[in-house]
C-alpha positions as CSV (number, residue, x, y, z in Angstrom):
1,M,218.3,149.5,147.4
2,I,219.4,146.1,147.3
3,A,220.5,144.0,144.1
4,V,221.0,140.2,143.3
5,L,223.4,139.8,140.8
6,Q,223.7,136.8,138.5
7,R,226.8,136.1,136.0
8,V,224.8,134.6,132.8
9,T,225.5,133.1,129.8
10,R,222.1,134.7,128.3
11,G,219.3,136.1,130.1
12,K,215.4,137.2,128.8
13,V,212.3,138.8,130.2
14,D,209.2,137.9,128.5
15,V,206.3,139.4,129.7
16,G,202.8,137.9,128.3
17,S,204.2,136.3,125.0
18,K,206.3,139.1,123.9
19,E,209.9,139.3,124.7
20,V,210.5,142.2,126.1
21,G,214.5,142.4,127.0
22,S,217.6,139.9,126.5
23,I,221.2,139.4,127.1
24,E,223.9,137.1,126.1
25,R,227.4,137.3,128.5
26,G,226.7,139.5,131.4
27,I,224.9,140.1,134.7
28,V,220.9,139.9,135.3
29,V,220.8,142.6,138.2
30,L,217.2,142.0,140.3
31,L,216.2,145.3,141.8
32,G,214.6,146.1,144.5
33,I,214.3,149.8,145.5
34,A,213.6,150.5,149.3
35,R,211.8,153.6,150.9
36,G,213.7,156.5,151.2
37,D,216.5,155.6,148.4
38,S,218.2,158.4,147.1
39,E,220.8,159.9,144.2
40,S,223.4,158.2,146.8
41,D,221.9,154.6,146.6
42,V,221.6,155.0,142.7
43,L,225.3,156.2,142.4
44,W,226.7,153.9,144.8
45,M,224.9,150.2,143.2
46,S,225.8,151.6,139.6
47,K,229.3,151.9,140.3
48,R,229.5,148.7,142.3
49,I,227.8,146.7,139.6
50,A,229.9,148.1,137.1
51,S,233.2,147.5,138.9
52,L,232.3,144.0,140.3
53,R,235.4,142.0,138.7
54,I,233.2,138.8,138.6
55,F,234.0,137.7,135.2
56,S,236.9,135.3,133.9
57,D,240.1,136.4,132.5
58,E,242.4,134.4,130.0
59,A,243.8,132.6,133.0
60,G,240.2,131.4,134.4
61,K,240.4,133.9,137.5
62,M,237.5,136.0,138.4
63,N,239.0,139.5,137.6
64,W,237.5,141.1,134.8
65,D,234.7,143.5,135.1
66,I,231.6,143.7,132.9
67,H,233.4,146.0,130.3
68,Q,236.6,143.9,130.1
69,A,234.1,140.7,129.8
70,Q,232.2,142.6,127.0
71,G,229.0,141.7,128.7
72,S,225.4,143.1,129.3
73,I,223.0,144.0,132.0
74,L,219.3,142.8,131.9
75,L,217.7,145.0,135.0
76,V,214.7,143.7,136.5
77,S,213.1,145.7,139.2
78,Q,212.0,143.6,141.8
79,F,210.3,145.0,144.9
80,T,209.9,141.4,146.6
81,L,213.4,141.8,147.4
82,L,212.3,144.2,150.2
83,A,210.0,141.4,151.8
84,D,209.5,141.8,155.4
85,L,208.8,138.2,157.2
86,S,209.2,139.3,160.7
87,S,205.6,138.8,161.6
88,G,204.6,135.6,159.8
89,N,204.2,133.7,156.7
90,R,203.1,136.1,154.5
91,P,205.6,138.4,153.2
92,G,204.7,142.6,153.9
93,F,206.3,145.1,151.4
94,T,206.4,148.2,153.6
95,H,209.7,148.9,153.2
96,A,209.5,148.9,149.6
97,E,209.6,152.3,147.8
98,E,206.2,153.7,146.2
99,P,205.8,152.3,142.4
100,T,206.4,156.1,141.0
101,I,209.4,156.5,142.8
102,A,210.6,153.1,142.5
103,R,210.0,153.7,138.8
104,I,212.2,156.5,138.5
105,R,215.2,155.3,140.7
106,C,215.3,152.0,138.6
107,G,215.8,154.2,135.4
108,E,218.3,156.0,137.2
109,V,220.0,153.2,137.8
110,A,219.9,152.2,134.2
111,A,220.9,155.7,132.9
112,Q,224.0,155.2,135.4
113,L,225.2,151.9,134.0
114,V,224.4,153.4,130.2
115,G,226.5,156.6,131.4
116,R,229.7,153.7,132.1
117,G,229.1,152.4,128.4
118,I,227.3,149.2,129.4
119,R,224.5,147.9,127.5
120,V,221.5,147.6,129.6
121,A,218.4,145.8,128.6
122,H,215.4,146.1,130.9
123,G,212.1,144.1,132.1
124,E,208.6,145.8,132.6
125,F,208.2,147.8,135.4
126,G,205.5,146.8,137.2
127,A,204.7,143.7,134.7
128,N,204.0,140.0,135.7
129,M,207.4,139.0,134.4
130,L,209.1,135.7,133.2
131,V,212.7,136.1,133.8
132,S,214.7,133.3,132.3
133,L,218.8,133.1,132.7
134,E,221.4,130.4,132.3
135,N,223.8,131.3,135.9
136,D,227.1,130.8,135.1
137,G,229.2,129.3,137.7
138,P,226.9,129.5,139.1
139,V,227.8,133.1,140.3
140,T,225.4,135.1,142.5
141,I,226.0,138.4,144.7
142,V,224.2,140.3,146.9
143,L,224.5,144.1,147.3
144,D,222.7,146.4,149.5
145,S,223.8,150.2,149.3
146,K,222.8,150.4,153.2
147,R,225.5,147.7,154.0
148,P,228.4,148.5,151.7
């Protein structure tokens, strides 16, 4: 499981002309589910996202997690994070999980985050989405559950 996290002042996802999810201060999480990702990957990823101290405290140091910052998460499934470019310039996606299972795993990550008391907004799984965000910092972190 791979995630790209961006600390934001705001983020939103539109599908067609309809806004399907939005947040103010928080983290936009682009989440790629790999073949074979299991419950342990879900638990590891959700715990790391929830506990990352990437928000500034009152002294201006990156010291607060999402709870302390009173932020939200915008979770967007993105299978292209699993792109394989080893055979040329056209990406292959054989490392990405099948959509049926990926949808379940993505939902499990969301449920774990909600269970940790975090407000989670969503993109629309499998849709062509327009993701807008204002990266704060910029702060961008990459997490890979296979390389903790």
